[in-house]
N, C-alpha and C positions, 0 to 999 in steps of 0.2 A: 150358548156360546162355547163354554168350556165343557169337557167332558171327564167325568171321574175314570181314571184308569187303574189306581190300586189305592184300597185304603187299609192302612194299618192301624193299629192303637195310638201311635206317635207320628204318622207320617200319612200325609194324604197326597196323591199325585193326581193333577189335572191337566189336560192338554186343549189345545185349539190351535188346528193346524199344526204348526212347528213349534209353538210356543209351550213349554213345560212349565207349570207351576206346581212347586213343592211346598205344601204346606207342613211344617216340621215342629213338633214340641219335644222339648227337653234334649235327653241325649241321643247323639246321632250314633247309630250301632252298623256294624258291618252287614246284618241282614237289610237296613235301609238302604245301604249303598247298593247291594245286590237289585233291589227292586227300582232304583234310581237307574241304575244300568240296563235295566230290562226297557224301562220307558225310553231311554236314549236310544237305545238299538232300534226300537220300533219307529221313534219319530225319523231318525236318521235314515233308516231305510226307507221310509216312504217318502222324505221330502229331502234328503241330501243335506239338510242344514237343520239347525235348531237353536232356540232362543231360549233361556230360563232366567226365571224369578223364584228364588228361594227365602222362603220365608221363616225364620228360625224364632219361634216363639216360646213364651214361657222360660222356664230354668233352663236356658241353654248351656250345654255342657258342650265344651269344645274338647274333644279328646285328641291329646297330644302323643298318644303311644305311635310306637314306629309302625305298627299294622295300621292304624287308621290314616295316617299321615300317607302311607303307601297306597293305600286302597283309593283315598281320594286323589292323590296323584295320579294313579293309575286311570281314575274314571276321567279327569281332566286331561290327560294326554292321548286317552284312545278316542275322544270325541273332539278332540282339538280342531280337526279339519273341517267339521260341521258346526262349531260354534260361531254363531254371528253376535252374542253377547249374552252376557250374565250378571244380573243384579241380586246381591244376597242382602237380605235385610234383617237384621238383629233388632228387635223391636224394642227391647228392654232399655232403660236409662242407666245412669249410675256408672261408678268407676268402673266396676267390673264388665257391663256391657261393652264400655269404650276400649276397654282390654280385650274383649271378645272380637270385636270389630276390626282392631289393630291384627291381632293374631291371623284371622282369617284373609285380611288383605296380606300379610306376610307370606301365608302358605300360597295365596294365588301368585304372588311375586315367584317365589322358589318353583313353583311349576311351570312357571315361563310361559304362559299360555299368550299367544300372540292376539287372542281374541279380545275384545273390551270387556272389563270386568270392574264392578264396584260395589262397595259395601257401603249399605245405608241404616240408617234409624227409621226411616219413614217410607213405608211403602208406596203412597203415590209419588215420592219425590223418584224413587226407583223405576216405577213403572214409568214416567215422565222421561227421565233420561235412557231407559232402554228402547223407549219408541223414537226418541230421537237421534240416536247414534247413526253414524254412517254406515253403509254395509248393509242395514237390515233389510229383508225383503219388503217390496212396495206394501203390503197389507200390514206391517208392524210399523213400518215409519208413519209416525204422525197419528198411529191409531188410539193413544192413550184417552182421547175424549169417549171411545167405544169400548175399549178395555178394561179402563179404570173402574167403571161402576161394577161389572161383573167380578173383577177381584175383589172388589170391597163387599159385594154380596157373600162371595165365597169365605173371606176373613170373618166375617159377621157370624157367619154359620159355623165357623170351626173356631169360634172364640171359647176360651176356658175361662171361669171366674177365679181361678187360684193359679194365677202366672206367677211363678217364682222369679228369684234372682239367678243371672248368668253366672257361671262359674268356668274355671279354667281346671282340668283335670289335674290332680297331683297339687292345686295350690290351695 
């Protein structure tokens, strides 16, 4: 169902039609944003829409530098008109993970995206939500019973034994 479209040491991008699945480990770097941008260009060029699930795994480092925030906001703004929904999953638990989810939610609010966006801890819950929001293409709406086993398989394949604790840059 999903096709691998880009593999880097800490980021793997998959797609199924206009659904982008980003399995990301540790620190999000500008090079990763470049890969995401290329994937979004390809998907939006073909389908004129895009839905995405971003899995942040391991020692998630939320970089709050001006450069990273600007690059993230530009990515959001550039593909805003194509976005039918985005779920971001920070799998870790604890105070720093909760803080990371709050920071990501705040960044999404500042970017002022009109597309539905939510931050989760649980990937299955994120998939169910994404497949239930109004405005999704017919093949996405209600597709979580088909999509979830495939997403779970990918997450199992891309698991790592030494998942660290999330952190906020400069804290």
